[in-house]
DRENLUM-577477 format. One line per 5 residues: number of its first residue (from 1); for each residue x negated, y negated, z of N, C-alpha, C. Coordinates in Angstrom, 1 decimal. Example, Ala and Ser with C-alpha at 12.3 -4.5 7.8 and 13.67 -1.06 7.14 Angstrom:
2
1	-13.2:5.7:7.8:-12.3:4.5:7.8:-13.2:3.3:7.8 ~ -12.8:2.2:7.1:-13.7:1.1:7.1:-12.9:0.0:7.9
***
This chain:
182
1	-69.1:-36.0:142.9:-68.8:-35.0:143.8:-67.5:-34.6:143.3 ~ -67.3:-33.6:142.7:-66.0:-32.8:142.3:-65.3:-32.2:143.2 ~ -64.1:-32.6:143.5:-63.4:-31.8:144.8:-62.3:-31.0:144.2 ~ -62.1:-29.6:144.4:-61.2:-29.0:143.8:-60.4:-28.4:144.8 ~ -59.0:-28.5:145.0:-58.4:-27.8:146.1:-57.5:-26.7:145.3
6	-57.7:-25.6:146.1:-56.8:-24.5:145.8:-56.3:-23.7:146.8 ~ -55.1:-23.0:146.5:-54.2:-22.6:147.6:-54.9:-21.1:147.9 ~ -54.3:-20.4:148.6:-54.9:-19.1:148.9:-55.0:-18.0:148.1 ~ -54.0:-18.2:147.0:-54.1:-17.4:146.0:-55.2:-17.9:144.8 ~ -55.8:-19.0:145.1:-56.7:-19.6:144.0:-56.0:-20.4:143.0
11	-54.8:-20.7:143.1:-54.0:-21.4:142.3:-54.5:-23.2:142.5 ~ -54.7:-24.0:141.5:-54.8:-25.4:142.0:-53.7:-26.0:142.5 ~ -53.9:-26.9:143.6:-53.1:-27.7:144.3:-53.2:-29.1:143.6 ~ -51.9:-29.4:142.9:-51.9:-30.8:142.3:-51.4:-32.1:143.3 ~ -51.6:-33.2:143.1:-50.9:-34.3:143.7:-51.1:-34.3:145.3
16	-52.4:-34.1:145.7:-52.8:-34.1:146.9:-53.8:-35.1:147.0 ~ -53.9:-36.1:148.0:-54.9:-37.1:147.8:-55.7:-37.0:149.2 ~ -56.9:-36.3:148.9:-57.8:-36.3:150.2:-58.5:-37.5:150.6 ~ -59.0:-37.4:151.7:-59.6:-38.4:152.4:-61.1:-38.0:152.4 ~ -62.1:-39.0:152.4:-63.5:-38.3:152.5:-64.3:-39.1:153.6
21	-65.4:-38.9:154.0:-66.4:-39.6:154.8:-67.9:-39.3:154.3 ~ -68.6:-40.1:154.4:-69.9:-39.7:154.0:-71.0:-40.2:155.3 ~ -71.8:-39.5:155.6:-72.9:-39.8:156.4:-73.8:-40.6:156.0 ~ -74.6:-41.3:157.0:-75.7:-42.1:156.3:-75.5:-43.7:156.2 ~ -76.3:-44.3:155.8:-76.5:-45.7:155.6:-76.3:-46.2:154.2
26	-75.8:-47.4:154.0:-75.8:-48.2:152.5:-75.2:-47.3:151.5 ~ -74.2:-46.8:151.6:-73.6:-46.0:150.8:-72.5:-46.9:149.9 ~ -72.3:-46.6:148.7:-71.5:-47.1:147.8:-70.4:-46.2:147.3 ~ -69.5:-46.4:146.9:-68.5:-45.3:146.2:-67.8:-45.6:145.1 ~ -67.5:-44.7:144.3:-66.5:-44.9:143.1:-65.5:-43.9:143.3
31	-64.3:-44.1:143.5:-63.4:-43.0:143.8:-62.3:-43.0:142.3 ~ -62.8:-43.6:141.3:-62.1:-43.5:140.2:-60.6:-44.5:140.4 ~ -60.7:-45.6:140.7:-59.4:-46.2:140.7:-58.7:-45.9:142.0 ~ -59.4:-45.4:142.9:-58.3:-45.4:144.2:-58.1:-46.5:144.9 ~ -57.0:-46.6:145.5:-56.7:-47.7:146.2:-57.4:-48.4:147.5
36	-58.3:-47.3:148.0:-59.0:-47.8:149.3:-60.2:-47.0:149.5 ~ -61.0:-47.5:150.0:-62.4:-46.8:150.3:-61.8:-45.5:151.3 ~ -62.3:-44.5:151.2:-62.0:-43.3:152.3:-61.0:-42.4:151.6 ~ -60.2:-42.8:150.7:-59.1:-42.2:150.1:-59.5:-42.0:148.6 ~ -59.2:-41.0:148.1:-59.4:-40.4:146.5:-58.2:-40.5:145.9
41	-58.2:-40.4:144.8:-57.0:-40.3:144.0:-56.5:-38.9:144.1 ~ -55.0:-39.0:143.7:-54.5:-37.3:143.8:-55.2:-36.6:142.9 ~ -55.1:-35.3:143.5:-55.7:-34.2:142.4:-55.0:-34.1:141.1 ~ -55.6:-33.6:140.2:-55.1:-33.4:138.8:-54.4:-32.1:138.7 ~ -53.8:-31.7:137.5:-53.1:-30.4:137.4:-54.1:-29.5:137.4
46	-55.4:-29.4:137.6:-56.5:-28.5:137.8:-57.0:-28.4:139.5 ~ -56.2:-29.5:140.2:-56.7:-29.3:141.5:-57.6:-30.2:142.0 ~ -58.1:-31.0:140.8:-59.6:-31.8:141.0:-59.3:-33.2:141.1 ~ -60.3:-34.0:142.1:-60.4:-35.3:142.2:-62.0:-35.6:142.2 ~ -62.3:-36.8:142.1:-63.6:-37.1:141.8:-64.2:-38.0:142.9
51	-65.5:-38.0:143.3:-66.1:-39.0:144.2:-67.5:-39.3:143.5 ~ -68.0:-40.6:143.4:-69.3:-41.1:142.8:-69.8:-41.7:144.2 ~ -71.1:-41.3:144.6:-71.9:-41.9:145.6:-73.2:-42.4:145.2 ~ -73.4:-43.7:145.6:-74.9:-44.0:145.4:-75.4:-44.6:146.7 ~ -76.6:-45.0:146.9:-77.0:-45.4:148.1:-78.3:-46.0:148.0
56	-78.8:-47.0:148.6:-80.1:-47.7:148.7:-80.9:-47.3:149.9 ~ -80.6:-46.2:150.7:-81.2:-45.4:151.6:-81.7:-44.3:151.3 ~ -82.9:-43.8:151.2:-83.3:-42.4:151.0:-83.1:-41.7:152.2 ~ -82.2:-40.6:152.3:-81.9:-39.7:153.3:-80.9:-38.6:152.8 ~ -80.7:-37.7:153.7:-80.0:-36.5:153.2:-78.4:-37.1:153.8
61	-77.4:-36.8:153.1:-76.1:-37.5:153.4:-75.3:-35.9:153.2 ~ -74.1:-36.1:154.3:-73.2:-34.9:154.1:-71.8:-35.5:153.9 ~ -71.0:-34.9:153.1:-69.8:-35.3:152.6:-68.6:-34.6:152.9 ~ -67.7:-35.1:153.9:-66.7:-34.2:154.4:-65.5:-34.8:153.8 ~ -64.6:-34.0:153.5:-63.3:-33.8:152.7:-62.2:-33.3:153.7
66	-61.2:-34.1:153.8:-59.9:-33.7:154.5:-58.8:-33.8:153.5 ~ -57.8:-32.8:153.4:-56.8:-32.7:152.5:-55.4:-32.4:153.5 ~ -54.6:-33.3:153.5:-53.4:-32.7:154.3:-53.9:-32.6:155.6 ~ -54.7:-33.2:156.3:-54.9:-32.9:157.7:-56.0:-31.8:157.8 ~ -56.4:-30.9:156.8:-57.0:-29.8:156.9:-58.5:-30.2:156.3
71	-59.4:-30.2:157.2:-61.2:-30.2:156.7:-61.4:-29.1:156.0 ~ -61.9:-29.5:154.6:-62.5:-28.5:154.1:-63.8:-27.8:154.6 ~ -63.9:-26.4:154.2:-65.2:-25.7:154.9:-66.4:-26.1:154.2 ~ -66.1:-26.5:153.1:-67.6:-27.0:152.4:-67.7:-28.3:152.8 ~ -69.0:-28.6:152.9:-69.6:-30.1:153.1:-70.9:-30.2:152.5
76	-70.7:-30.6:151.2:-72.1:-30.7:150.6:-73.0:-31.8:151.1 ~ -74.2:-31.4:150.9:-75.5:-32.3:151.3:-75.8:-32.8:150.0 ~ -76.2:-34.3:150.0:-76.8:-35.0:149.0:-77.9:-35.6:149.5 ~ -78.9:-35.3:148.6:-80.3:-36.0:149.2:-80.8:-37.2:147.9 ~ -80.7:-38.4:148.8:-81.2:-39.5:148.1:-82.7:-39.7:148.2
81	-83.5:-39.9:147.2:-84.8:-40.1:147.1:-85.1:-41.6:147.3 ~ -86.5:-41.7:147.6:-86.9:-43.0:147.5:-87.4:-43.5:145.9 ~ -87.2:-44.8:145.5:-87.7:-45.0:144.2:-89.1:-45.2:144.1 ~ -89.8:-45.5:143.0:-91.3:-45.9:143.0:-91.6:-46.7:143.8 ~ -92.8:-47.0:144.3:-93.4:-47.7:145.3:-93.6:-49.2:144.7
86	-93.3:-50.2:145.3:-93.3:-51.7:144.8:-94.2:-52.5:145.9 ~ -94.2:-51.9:147.3:-95.0:-52.6:148.1:-95.8:-51.6:149.1 ~ -97.2:-52.0:149.2:-98.0:-51.3:150.3:-98.4:-52.3:151.3 ~ -98.2:-51.7:152.7:-98.6:-52.4:153.9:-99.9:-51.8:154.3 ~ -100.9:-52.6:154.9:-101.5:-52.2:155.8:-101.0:-51.4:156.9
91	-101.2:-50.0:157.3:-100.6:-49.4:158.5:-101.5:-49.6:159.7 ~ -102.7:-49.1:159.7:-103.8:-49.3:160.7:-105.3:-49.1:160.3 ~ -106.1:-49.4:160.9:-107.5:-49.3:160.8:-108.2:-50.4:160.4 ~ -107.7:-51.6:160.0:-108.1:-52.9:159.7:-109.0:-53.3:160.4 ~ -110.0:-54.3:160.0:-110.8:-54.8:161.2:-111.8:-54.1:162.1
96	-112.0:-52.8:161.8:-112.8:-52.1:162.8:-114.2:-52.6:163.1 ~ -114.9:-52.4:163.9:-116.3:-52.4:164.2:-116.8:-51.0:164.4 ~ -118.1:-50.6:163.9:-118.5:-49.4:164.4:-120.0:-49.4:164.2 ~ -120.6:-48.2:164.3:-122.2:-48.2:164.3:-122.4:-47.7:163.1 ~ -123.6:-48.4:162.3:-124.2:-47.7:161.2:-124.3:-46.2:160.9
101	-124.0:-45.8:160.0:-124.1:-44.3:159.8:-123.0:-43.5:160.5 ~ -122.3:-44.0:161.1:-121.2:-43.3:161.8:-119.9:-43.5:161.4 ~ -119.1:-42.5:161.3:-117.5:-42.9:161.1:-116.9:-43.8:161.9 ~ -116.0:-44.5:161.3:-115.2:-45.5:162.2:-114.2:-44.9:163.0 ~ -113.7:-45.3:164.4:-113.1:-44.5:165.2:-111.5:-44.2:164.9
106	-111.0:-45.3:163.7:-109.7:-45.1:163.3:-109.7:-44.9:161.6 ~ -108.7:-44.2:161.3:-108.6:-43.8:159.8:-108.2:-45.4:159.1 ~ -108.4:-45.5:157.9:-107.7:-46.6:157.2:-106.6:-46.1:156.6 ~ -105.2:-46.6:157.0:-104.2:-46.2:156.7:-103.3:-47.2:155.9 ~ -102.6:-47.0:154.8:-101.6:-47.7:154.3:-100.3:-47.0:154.2
111	-99.1:-47.9:154.1:-97.8:-47.2:153.8:-97.1:-47.7:152.7 ~ -96.3:-47.1:151.9:-95.9:-47.3:150.6:-94.3:-47.3:151.1 ~ -93.6:-48.4:150.3:-92.1:-48.7:150.3:-91.7:-48.9:149.0 ~ -90.4:-48.4:148.6:-89.6:-48.8:147.5:-88.9:-50.3:147.6 ~ -88.5:-50.5:146.6:-87.6:-51.9:146.6:-86.6:-52.1:147.6
116	-86.1:-50.8:148.1:-84.8:-50.9:149.3:-85.8:-50.8:150.6 ~ -87.1:-50.7:150.9:-87.8:-50.5:152.0:-87.8:-49.1:152.5 ~ -87.2:-48.2:151.4:-87.3:-46.9:152.1:-89.1:-46.3:152.0 ~ -89.2:-45.5:152.8:-90.8:-45.1:152.6:-90.7:-44.1:151.5 ~ -91.8:-44.2:150.7:-92.3:-43.5:149.7:-93.2:-42.3:149.8
121	-92.8:-41.0:149.8:-93.8:-39.9:150.0:-94.2:-39.2:148.6 ~ -95.3:-38.6:148.8:-95.5:-37.9:147.3:-96.5:-38.6:146.5 ~ -96.6:-40.0:146.5:-97.3:-40.9:145.7:-98.7:-40.9:145.9 ~ -99.5:-41.3:144.8:-101.1:-41.4:144.9:-101.6:-42.5:145.2 ~ -102.4:-42.8:146.3:-103.1:-44.0:146.8:-104.6:-43.8:146.5
126	-105.2:-45.1:145.8:-106.6:-44.9:145.6:-107.3:-45.7:146.5 ~ -108.3:-44.9:147.4:-108.9:-45.8:148.4:-110.3:-46.0:147.8 ~ -110.8:-47.3:147.7:-112.1:-47.3:147.0:-113.1:-48.2:147.7 ~ -114.4:-48.2:147.6:-115.4:-49.2:148.1:-115.4:-50.3:147.0 ~ -114.6:-51.5:147.3:-114.5:-52.7:146.6:-115.7:-53.4:146.4
131	-116.5:-53.6:147.5:-117.7:-54.2:147.6:-118.7:-53.8:148.6 ~ -120.1:-53.8:148.0:-120.9:-53.4:149.1:-122.3:-54.2:149.0 ~ -123.0:-54.4:150.0:-124.1:-55.2:149.9:-125.1:-54.6:148.8 ~ -126.1:-55.0:148.3:-127.2:-54.8:147.5:-127.8:-53.9:148.5 ~ -128.3:-52.6:148.0:-129.2:-51.7:148.8:-128.7:-51.1:149.8
136	-127.1:-51.1:150.0:-126.5:-50.3:150.9:-126.4:-48.9:150.7 ~ -126.5:-48.1:151.5:-126.4:-46.5:151.1:-125.7:-46.0:152.5 ~ -125.3:-44.7:152.3:-124.7:-43.8:153.2:-123.4:-44.1:153.5 ~ -122.7:-45.1:152.9:-121.2:-45.4:153.2:-120.6:-45.0:152.4 ~ -119.1:-44.6:152.9:-118.1:-44.1:151.8:-116.8:-43.8:152.5
141	-116.2:-42.9:151.7:-114.7:-42.4:151.9:-115.0:-40.9:152.3 ~ -114.7:-40.5:153.7:-115.2:-39.0:153.9:-113.9:-38.1:153.2 ~ -114.7:-37.1:152.3:-113.9:-36.2:151.9:-114.5:-34.8:152.1 ~ -113.8:-34.3:153.2:-114.3:-33.0:153.5:-116.0:-33.1:154.2 ~ -116.6:-32.6:153.7:-118.1:-32.9:153.9:-119.0:-33.9:153.3
146	-118.0:-34.3:152.1:-118.9:-35.3:151.4:-118.4:-36.6:151.6 ~ -119.4:-37.5:151.2:-118.9:-39.0:151.3:-118.8:-39.4:150.1 ~ -117.7:-40.2:149.5:-117.4:-40.4:148.1:-117.0:-41.9:148.1 ~ -117.3:-42.7:146.9:-117.0:-44.2:146.7:-115.4:-44.4:146.5 ~ -114.9:-43.3:146.0:-113.2:-43.5:145.3:-112.7:-42.1:145.9
151	-111.3:-42.2:146.3:-110.7:-41.1:146.8:-109.2:-41.2:146.8 ~ -108.7:-40.3:145.8:-106.9:-40.5:145.8:-106.7:-39.5:146.8 ~ -105.4:-40.1:147.4:-104.7:-39.5:148.4:-103.2:-39.7:148.4 ~ -102.6:-38.6:148.6:-101.1:-38.5:148.3:-100.4:-38.9:149.7 ~ -99.4:-39.8:149.5:-98.7:-40.1:150.7:-98.0:-39.0:151.4
156	-97.6:-39.0:152.7:-97.1:-38.4:153.7:-95.6:-38.3:153.6 ~ -95.0:-37.7:154.3:-93.3:-37.9:154.3:-93.1:-39.2:155.0 ~ -94.1:-39.9:155.9:-93.7:-41.1:156.5:-94.4:-42.3:155.6 ~ -94.7:-42.1:154.2:-95.1:-42.9:153.4:-96.5:-43.4:153.5 ~ -97.4:-42.6:154.4:-98.8:-43.2:154.8:-99.6:-42.4:154.1
161	-100.6:-43.0:153.7:-102.1:-42.4:153.0:-103.0:-42.8:153.9 ~ -103.8:-42.0:154.4:-104.9:-42.0:155.1:-106.3:-41.5:154.9 ~ -107.3:-42.4:155.2:-108.8:-41.8:155.0:-109.7:-42.0:156.0 ~ -110.5:-41.2:156.2:-111.5:-41.6:157.3:-112.9:-42.2:156.6 ~ -113.5:-43.3:157.1:-114.4:-44.0:156.5:-115.8:-43.8:157.3
166	-117.0:-43.8:156.5:-118.3:-43.7:157.3:-118.9:-44.9:156.6 ~ -119.6:-45.5:157.8:-120.3:-46.8:157.5:-121.6:-46.5:157.1 ~ -122.3:-47.5:156.3:-123.6:-47.3:155.7:-124.7:-48.0:156.5 ~ -125.8:-48.2:155.9:-126.9:-48.8:156.6:-126.8:-50.3:156.5 ~ -125.8:-50.9:155.8:-125.9:-52.3:155.9:-124.3:-52.8:156.1
171	-124.2:-54.2:156.7:-122.9:-54.7:157.1:-122.2:-55.3:155.7 ~ -120.9:-55.4:155.9:-120.0:-56.1:154.9:-119.6:-55.3:153.8 ~ -119.5:-54.2:153.9:-118.9:-53.2:153.0:-117.5:-53.4:152.8 ~ -117.0:-53.7:151.8:-115.2:-53.7:152.0:-114.6:-52.8:151.1 ~ -113.7:-52.3:151.7:-112.8:-51.2:151.2:-111.4:-51.7:150.6
176	-110.8:-51.2:149.7:-109.3:-51.5:149.3:-108.5:-50.3:148.8 ~ -107.4:-50.3:148.9:-106.5:-49.3:148.5:-105.5:-49.9:147.7 ~ -105.0:-48.9:146.6:-104.1:-49.4:145.5:-103.4:-48.1:145.0 ~ -102.0:-48.3:144.8:-101.4:-47.3:144.0:-101.7:-47.2:142.6 ~ -101.5:-46.1:141.8:-101.7:-46.0:140.4:-101.1:-46.8:139.7
181	-101.6:-47.4:138.9:-101.0:-48.4:138.0:-100.7:-49.9:138.4 ~ -101.1:-49.9:139.7:-101.0:-51.3:140.5:-102.3:-52.0:140.5
***
């Protein structure tokens, strides 16, 4: 973040040491040799000073700058996005019992996380019939009015991918889910 201080005439203000705060969790700062966290270097001849922000938490953050006791009217927002998924957890729908030829009562749901345990949205998850008994029919993943053996689903903002499953005419059909490339 570049902070530029100017007076009412638009002229740069040098040698001012602003103070900053950033909302959110797990923030890391680089203030370019500043003496303490929360304080920036003095502004240069152009009225500028700099702040680099990193975070392991995927969220929107707001930056507040105060110079000589005056809060700047602009508060930039920075959005930190999740990394690629590294972990998939079963969210719900496991170990259900149902009636042959009918849909299960709960959707099968998985949830994706990145290396920092942030929820990962917008990623593809493949749900697939992994194993079915010989001669089994009528089973699959519901896709609109069709029943299919494999379906790619994109995770929602909560990191969850969800499918509805229709049981076939034989027991012991096994389903699995995986992310692309895993």
